[in-house]
C-alpha positions as CSV (number, residue, x, y, z in Angstrom):
1,T,91.4,-239.7,41.3
2,P,95.1,-238.7,39.8
3,R,94.1,-235.8,38.6
4,D,92.4,-235.1,42.2
5,L,96.2,-235.9,43.5
6,T,97.5,-233.4,41.0
7,N,96.0,-230.5,41.3
8,A,96.5,-231.6,44.9
9,I,100.3,-231.2,44.5
10,Q,100.4,-227.7,42.0
11,C,98.0,-226.5,44.5
12,A,101.0,-226.9,47.4
13,E,101.7,-224.1,49.7
14,T,104.6,-224.7,51.2
15,R,107.7,-227.4,50.6
16,Q,106.2,-229.0,54.2
17,Q,103.0,-229.4,52.4
18,L,104.0,-231.2,49.5
19,H,106.1,-232.9,51.1
20,S,103.3,-234.8,52.7
21,I,101.1,-235.1,49.8
22,C,104.2,-236.8,48.7
23,K,104.2,-239.4,51.3
24,R,100.7,-239.7,51.9
25,H,100.4,-240.7,48.4
26,R,103.9,-242.5,47.6
27,M,101.6,-245.5,46.3
28,R,99.3,-243.5,44.5
29,M,101.3,-241.5,42.4
30,N,103.3,-241.7,38.4
31,Y,105.0,-240.7,36.6
32,I,102.8,-237.2,35.7
33,H,102.8,-236.4,39.8
34,A,106.5,-237.1,40.3
35,A,107.4,-234.5,37.9
36,A,104.6,-232.7,39.1
37,A,105.9,-232.9,42.8
38,I,109.5,-231.6,41.3
39,T,108.5,-229.1,39.2
40,R,106.0,-227.7,42.8
41,L,109.5,-228.7,44.8
42,A,111.4,-225.7,42.7
43,K,108.7,-223.4,43.0
44,L,108.4,-223.4,46.7
45,H,110.7,-221.3,48.1
46,P,112.0,-222.9,51.2
47,L,111.7,-220.3,53.3
48,Q,108.0,-219.6,51.6
49,H,106.3,-219.4,55.3
50,C,108.2,-215.8,55.3
51,R,107.0,-214.2,52.6
52,S,104.0,-213.0,51.1
53,Q,104.8,-212.6,47.1
54,G,107.8,-213.0,45.0
55,K,111.2,-214.2,45.7
56,V,112.9,-214.3,49.8
57,S,116.0,-212.5,49.3
58,H,118.1,-213.3,52.6
59,S,118.3,-209.3,52.4
60,D,114.6,-209.7,53.0
61,L,114.2,-211.5,56.0
62,S,114.4,-208.9,59.2
63,P,117.2,-209.0,61.0
64,P,116.8,-211.6,63.4
65,M,115.8,-213.8,60.8
66,Q,118.4,-213.5,58.9
67,Q,120.7,-214.1,62.1
68,Q,118.4,-217.0,62.2
69,H,119.0,-218.8,59.0
70,Q,122.2,-217.8,58.8
71,Q,123.2,-220.0,62.1
72,Q,120.7,-223.0,60.9
73,G,122.0,-222.8,57.6
74,P,119.5,-225.5,55.2
75,S,116.7,-226.5,57.3
76,P,117.1,-230.8,58.0
77,D,113.2,-231.3,57.2
78,N,113.8,-229.5,52.9
79,H,116.9,-231.6,52.8
80,H,114.9,-234.6,53.1
81,C,111.7,-232.9,51.5
82,I,113.9,-233.2,48.3
83,T,115.6,-236.1,48.1
84,D,112.3,-238.1,48.9
85,I,110.7,-236.3,45.9
86,A,114.6,-236.2,44.2
87,Y,114.3,-241.0,44.7
88,L,109.7,-240.7,44.1
89,V,111.5,-238.9,40.4
90,A,114.0,-241.5,40.1
91,T,111.9,-244.5,40.3
92,H,109.6,-243.3,38.1
93,S,112.3,-241.3,35.3
94,A,112.2,-244.5,33.2
95,E,107.8,-244.4,32.3
96,F,108.8,-239.9,31.9
97,Q,108.0,-238.4,28.4
98,P,109.3,-235.5,27.0
99,R,108.0,-232.7,28.4
100,A,107.5,-234.8,31.8
101,L,111.4,-235.3,31.7
102,A,111.7,-231.8,30.1
103,N,109.1,-230.1,33.2
104,A,112.2,-232.2,35.7
105,L,115.4,-230.9,34.2
106,W,114.3,-227.6,34.9
107,A,113.3,-228.4,38.5
108,V,116.2,-230.7,39.4
109,S,118.5,-227.5,37.7
110,K,117.0,-225.1,39.2
111,L,116.9,-226.7,42.7
112,A,120.6,-227.3,42.5
113,V,121.4,-223.6,41.9
114,Q,118.8,-222.6,45.3
115,L,121.6,-225.4,47.8
116,Q,123.9,-223.2,46.4
117,Q,122.0,-220.3,47.4
118,E,121.6,-221.8,50.4
119,E,125.0,-222.3,51.4
120,H,126.1,-219.0,50.4
121,I,123.7,-217.4,52.6
122,S,124.5,-220.1,55.6
């Protein structure tokens, strides 16, 4: 059901998991799912698998992880995830109600800040 899909989006624990859900159910998704996906994406840190709680900063990573992150920069998978979900939002943007629009705008702003921070780290 649509509600089950929304719950799956909201319960995604990593960006990779969220991306997989969105790809698998792309044809069933509506504007509520698109807004939920971009909002969840913004709440999931790109290094989600490296943290236990709270936000991950560069200093929170072990020295080998810091070096690996510096050398690799932003992950191509992360970039693909962001662009796919942004495209999903764009395709449903004309349907957005005020709350979905406000949530999506907040999420896009937060993602922009995260991407800037990633560029400074790498």
